[in-house]
C-alpha positions in Angstrom: 117.8 10.9 66.2 117.0 10.3 69.8 119.7 12.8 71.5 117.8 15.4 68.8 114.6 14.4 69.9 115.0 14.9 72.9 117.0 17.9 72.9 114.4 19.7 70.5 111.8 18.5 73.6 113.9 20.2 76.3 113.7 23.0 73.9 110.1 23.2 73.5 109.4 23.1 76.6 111.9 25.4 78.0 110.4 27.8 75.3 106.4 28.0 76.2 107.6 27.8 80.1 109.4 31.2 79.0 106.6 32.3 77.0 104.0 31.5 79.4 106.0 33.6 82.5 106.4 36.4 79.8 102.5 36.4 79.3 101.9 36.2 82.8 104.4 39.1 83.7 102.8 41.1 80.7 99.5 40.4 82.2 100.5 41.5 85.8 102.2 45.1 84.5 99.2 46.1 82.4 97.0 45.0 85.4 99.2 46.9 87.8 99.4 49.8 85.2 95.0 49.8 85.1 95.3 49.8 88.9 97.7 52.7 88.4 95.6 55.0 86.4 92.3 53.9 88.1 93.8 55.3 91.5 95.2 58.2 89.9 91.8 59.2 88.4 89.9 58.5 91.9 93.0 60.8 93.8 91.7 64.2 94.6 93.2 66.6 92.7 93.6 70.6 93.5 95.0 72.9 90.9 95.4 76.3 90.0 95.9 78.5 86.9 98.2 80.5 86.2 100.6 79.1 88.8 102.7 82.5 88.7 100.8 85.6 88.1 100.9 89.3 89.1 99.3 90.2 92.7 96.8 92.0 91.1 95.8 88.9 88.6 93.3 86.7 89.1 93.5 82.7 89.3 91.1 80.2 88.7 91.2 77.3 91.1 89.9 73.8 90.7 89.2 70.6 92.4 88.5 66.8 90.8 88.2 63.1 91.2 86.4 63.4 94.7 83.2 61.4 95.1 79.7 63.2 94.2 78.4 65.8 96.9 81.3 65.3 99.2 81.9 67.9 102.1 85.5 69.5 101.6 87.7 72.0 103.1 90.7 74.6 100.8 92.8 76.3 103.3 95.3 79.2 101.9 98.7 79.8 103.6 101.4 82.3 103.3 104.4 83.1 105.4 105.5 86.6 105.2 109.2 87.5 105.5 108.7 87.8 108.8 108.1 84.4 109.1 104.1 85.1 110.3 101.7 82.5 108.5 99.0 83.6 107.0 95.8 81.3 106.6 92.2 81.5 105.3 90.0 78.7 104.8 86.4 78.0 102.8 84.5 74.8 103.0 82.7 73.5 99.3 81.1 70.4 98.7 81.3 68.9 95.4 79.2 68.4 92.1 77.5 65.7 90.8 80.7 65.1 89.5 83.1 65.3 91.9 84.7 68.5 91.1 84.5 72.2 92.8 85.4 75.4 90.8 85.7 78.0 93.4 85.3 80.9 90.6 81.6 79.2 90.4 80.9 77.4 93.5 79.9 79.0 96.4 81.8 78.6 100.0 78.9 77.5 103.0 81.6 78.7 105.7 85.2 79.5 107.2 86.9 82.5 106.1 84.1 84.0 103.9 80.9 83.0 102.1 79.5 83.0 99.0 80.9 82.8 95.5 84.3 84.6 96.2 86.6 83.3 93.1 89.7 85.5 95.2 88.6 85.4 99.0 91.1 82.7 99.4 93.6 85.2 98.9 91.8 88.5 100.3 90.4 86.8 103.6 94.1 85.9 104.7 94.6 86.2 108.4 97.7 85.7 111.3 97.3 82.2 112.4 96.3 81.7 115.6 98.9 82.1 118.1 101.0 84.6 116.1 102.1 88.0 115.8 99.1 90.5 116.7 98.2 92.4 114.5 100.6 92.6 111.6 99.8 94.2 108.0 101.3 92.1 105.4 103.9 94.2 103.9 106.4 92.8 101.0 110.1 94.0 101.8 111.9 92.0 99.3 109.7 93.1 96.0 112.0 91.1 93.6 110.4 87.7 95.1 106.9 86.5 95.6 104.8 85.7 98.1 104.6 82.0 98.4 100.9 80.6 98.4 99.9 76.8 99.4 96.4 75.8 98.7 95.2 72.5 100.4 92.5 70.1 100.4 91.3 68.6 103.2 88.4 65.9 103.9 85.2 67.2 105.5 84.1 70.9 106.7 87.3 71.7 109.2 87.8 74.9 111.3 91.0 74.4 112.8 94.1 71.9 113.7 94.5 71.6 110.2 98.3 70.6 111.2 96.8 67.5 112.5 95.2 66.8 109.4 96.7 65.0 106.4 96.1 67.2 103.3 94.3 65.3 100.1 96.3 67.5 97.6 98.3 70.3 97.4 99.0 73.5 95.0 101.5 76.3 95.0 100.9 79.7 93.2 104.0 82.7 93.5 101.8 85.9 93.7 104.7 88.9 92.0 104.7 92.6 92.5 107.7 93.0 89.6 106.7 91.2 86.0 110.1 89.9 84.1 112.3 93.0 82.9 111.0 95.5 85.6 114.1 97.2 86.6 114.2 98.5 90.3 116.9 101.6 90.9 117.7 102.5 94.5 117.2 106.2 94.6 119.6 108.3 97.0 119.7 111.6 95.6 119.3 115.5 96.4 118.1 114.3 99.7 115.4 112.4 98.3 115.1 108.7 98.9 113.0 106.0 97.2 112.8 103.6 94.6 112.3 103.7 90.9 110.8 101.1 88.7 111.0 101.1 85.3 109.0 99.0 82.8 110.9 96.9 80.5 111.7 98.3 77.3 113.7 102.0 75.9 110.7 104.1 77.0 109.8 107.0 77.5 107.7 106.0 79.6 104.6 107.9 81.2 105.7 108.1 85.4 104.0 108.7 88.4 105.3 109.7 91.7 103.4 107.5 94.4 103.3 108.2 98.7 101.6 106.4 101.0 100.4 107.7 104.5 103.1 107.7 107.5 104.0 103.9 107.1 107.6 104.9 105.6 108.8 103.6 102.1 106.6 101.2 100.4 107.1 99.7 97.0 104.6 97.3 96.2 102.0 99.5 94.3 104.7 101.1 92.0 106.1 97.9 91.2 102.7 96.5 90.1 102.1 99.9 88.3 105.9 99.9 86.5 104.9 96.2 85.5 101.8 98.1 83.6 103.8 100.1 81.6 104.2 103.3 83.9 107.8 104.5 85.2 107.0 104.8 89.2 108.5 106.2 91.8 108.3 105.4 95.9 108.5 107.9 97.8 109.8 107.7 101.4 108.7 111.2 103.4 108.6 109.8 106.8 109.4 106.7 109.3 112.4 105.4 107.4 116.0 105.3 108.8 117.2 107.4 106.1 115.1 110.0 106.9 115.6 112.2 109.5 112.2 112.0 111.9 110.7 115.3 112.6 113.4 117.2 110.1 110.1 119.2 109.2 110.3 117.9 105.2 107.9 120.3 103.5 107.0 120.5 100.1 110.1 121.7 98.9 111.1 117.9 99.6 108.4 116.6 96.6 109.1 119.3 94.5 112.5 117.9 94.5 111.4 114.2 94.0 108.7 115.6 91.0 112.3 117.3 89.5 114.6 114.0 89.5 111.5 111.7 87.9 111.0 114.3 85.4 115.0 113.9 84.6 115.0 110.3 84.5 116.2 109.4 80.6 113.5 106.6 80.1 110.5 108.9 81.3 108.7 111.4 79.1 108.9 114.3 80.7 105.7 115.6 79.9 103.4 113.0 81.1 104.0 112.8 85.2 100.7 112.1 87.4 100.5 112.0 91.2 99.0 109.1 92.8 99.0 109.1 96.7 97.0 107.5 99.8 96.3 109.1 102.9 99.0 111.5 104.0 100.8 111.3 100.7 97.9 112.1 99.2 97.1 115.0 101.1 100.3 116.4 99.7 99.9 116.0 96.5 96.8 117.9 96.5 98.8 120.3 97.9 101.2 119.9 95.4 98.9 120.5 91.9 97.0 123.3 93.7 99.8 125.7 95.4 102.8 125.2 93.1 102.5 126.7 89.6 105.8 124.8 88.5 104.4 121.3 89.3 102.1 120.4 85.9 100.6 116.8 87.0 98.3 115.2 83.7 96.4 113.5 86.4 96.0 113.0 90.2 94.6 110.3 92.1 94.3 110.9 95.9 92.8 107.7 97.9 91.4 108.2 101.4 93.4 111.8 102.0 92.5 113.8 105.1 93.0 116.9 102.8 93.4 120.4 104.8 95.0 119.1 107.8 98.7 120.3 105.9 99.5 123.5 104.5 102.2 124.2 101.9 105.8 124.6 103.0 104.8 123.1 106.6 106.5 120.0 107.8 106.8 117.8 111.1 103.7 115.9 109.7 104.5 113.2 112.3 104.6 115.5 115.0 101.3 117.0 113.9 99.2 113.4 114.0 100.9 113.1 117.4 99.3 116.2 118.8 96.0 114.3 118.3 96.8 111.6 119.9 95.9 112.7 123.4 92.7 113.0 122.4 92.3 110.3 120.4 89.6 107.6 121.4 89.7 103.8 121.6 87.4 101.5 120.6 86.1 98.9 122.4 89.0 96.6 121.6 91.4 99.0 122.4 92.1 100.3 118.6 92.8 104.2 118.2 90.3 105.6 116.0 92.2 108.7 114.9 89.5 109.9 112.8 87.6 111.5 115.7 90.5 113.2 117.2 91.3 114.9 113.7 87.5 116.2 113.4 87.7 117.3 117.3 90.7 118.7 116.5 88.8 121.5 115.2 90.1 121.3 111.6 88.4 124.2 109.3 88.3 122.1 105.9 86.8 125.0 103.9 89.8 127.6 104.8 92.6 125.1 104.8 91.7 123.3 101.7 92.8 125.6 98.8 91.4 122.9 95.8 90.9 126.3 93.2 93.9 126.0 92.0 94.0 122.7 90.6 94.3 122.4 87.2 94.3 118.5 86.1 92.1 116.0 86.4 91.4 114.3 89.5 90.4 111.3 90.7 89.2 110.8 94.1 89.1 107.4 96.0 87.3 107.1 99.4 86.1 104.4 101.7 83.4 105.3 104.0 83.9 103.2 106.7 87.5 105.3 106.5 88.4 105.0 110.4 91.4 106.8 110.5 91.1 110.0 108.5 88.3 111.8 107.2 88.6 111.2 103.9 84.8 111.5 102.7 84.6 115.1 104.8 87.5 116.0 102.9 86.6 114.6 99.1 83.3 116.5 99.5 84.8 120.0 100.6 87.3 119.8 97.5 84.5 118.4 95.2 82.7 121.2 96.3 85.9 123.8 96.1 86.4 122.7 92.6 82.7 123.2 91.2 82.5 126.6 93.1 85.4 127.8 90.6 84.0 126.0 87.5 86.1 122.7 87.4 83.8 120.0 88.5 83.6 118.6 85.6 87.6 117.5 86.6 86.8 115.2 89.7 85.8 111.9 89.7 84.6 110.5 92.8 84.5 107.0 93.8 83.0 106.0 97.0 82.6 102.7 98.5 80.1 102.6 101.0 82.1 100.0 103.6 85.6 100.2 102.6 87.8 101.3 105.2 91.2 103.4 105.1 93.9 100.7 103.7 92.3 100.5 99.8 95.1 98.6 98.1 95.9 97.1 94.7 93.2 93.7 94.8 93.3 90.6 96.3 95.5 92.2 99.4 94.2 91.1 102.2 91.7 93.0 104.1 93.1 94.6 107.5 90.7 96.3 109.2 93.4 97.2 112.4 96.9 96.6 112.6 99.8 97.8 114.9 101.6 101.0 113.7 105.0 103.0 114.9 104.7 105.8 116.3 107.9 107.9 118.1 107.5 106.1 121.2 104.7 103.9 121.3 103.4 101.3 119.1 99.7 101.7 118.6 96.7 99.6 117.1 95.0 101.8 114.7 91.6 101.2 113.6 91.7 101.3 109.9 88.0 100.5 109.3 86.4 98.3 106.4 84.0 95.2 106.5 85.4 92.2 104.5 84.2 91.5 101.0 82.9 95.2 100.2 86.5 96.3 101.3 87.9 93.6 98.6 85.4 94.4 96.1 86.1 98.3 96.3 89.9 97.1 96.3 89.5 95.4 92.8 86.9 97.8 91.8 89.1 100.6 91.7 92.5 99.5 91.1 90.4 99.0 87.3 89.4 102.3 87.6 92.5 103.7 88.3 94.5 102.2 85.4 91.5 103.2 83.3 92.4 106.9 84.7 95.8 106.7 84.0 95.2 105.0 80.6 93.2 107.8 79.4 95.0 110.7 80.8 98.8 109.7 80.4 
């Protein structure tokens, strides 16, 4: 009996100790979890919504869990395919709840000031010490730009690599929506890339041509993401096209015929969208070629009147202007003045009266590359003179430059440009915020115009 009592007492004592230890462990665990949750509640966080989107889509960027009225710096970074680092930064102060909302709050300094929801994209610049001055271009259109947004304590302007970020978030910015097909075109001498929207079609379609910079695909990919089959066309400064070969208007006519023949394309719903010399060529096509009948035409900063139907050697013609080109204080080429000094008779050489379709003219009034404003005014006057003024819509942006891109693309006032035998730095023009606003507004108006007429 005594032995049993001693056993029970020992068992009871062990049980009590075990229970006490278990309770102590549970209390410690609860305190640890509470500390972790409290720490998490007080750890600064930054997030973007959506984290994956098309390049022309806005995003929302917010910061939370800061002390009230805390100065912070947000920095965006992007590496292009040439491994060049692009960066922008902005200074904010958190509100009484310890939050920053970039869509509503004002930047007090940095790459931009004021309320600019997309400022951390359009104000991106090449980092100090990198190649200068490179234009941001996407070479592999089927992969995204990856943008990192970092949060730093205080208002800082440099030496970010020596600072420790309080929080980081990452975004993917795409030119191609899921399901868009990308097809390389090498047919009948035509060099380009065809983008086809998801689904069986048939789709309204566009020829898309830029200036003298070779094959540029990003705008065509975005248009395909918005429902338009789009052929991005190369016509100069491309390794598969012979320089100075004299590609005349027949090259673009062949491109038009090729696009019409695509099974997924609605052959009677074709339009033209061009920038710079590409826009000038499309104005020629619409005015001079009776067998080309576009449903609409978009011309962005066109030097209309510099080209004549059938003539080629466009690059050689530009080269003849270079000896007359002036340089600004930074040594940048201002081609616009050379073109005007060359004595181009816009009234005589531009014959826009033959255009039969609606035309959307987009003009950056600070264009320092070509006389786009003067050309647009002459085209508009000629259309009015033949009773077709109602077909022309002109959007003119006072402080926008030559490179009017889809929205949120970094504003480039100047960049390097390769011509046969030399590389120069061209002055494009454009002032930060107004140019960025012009890109956003003009893209919206372009999509509305295409939706109405195609």
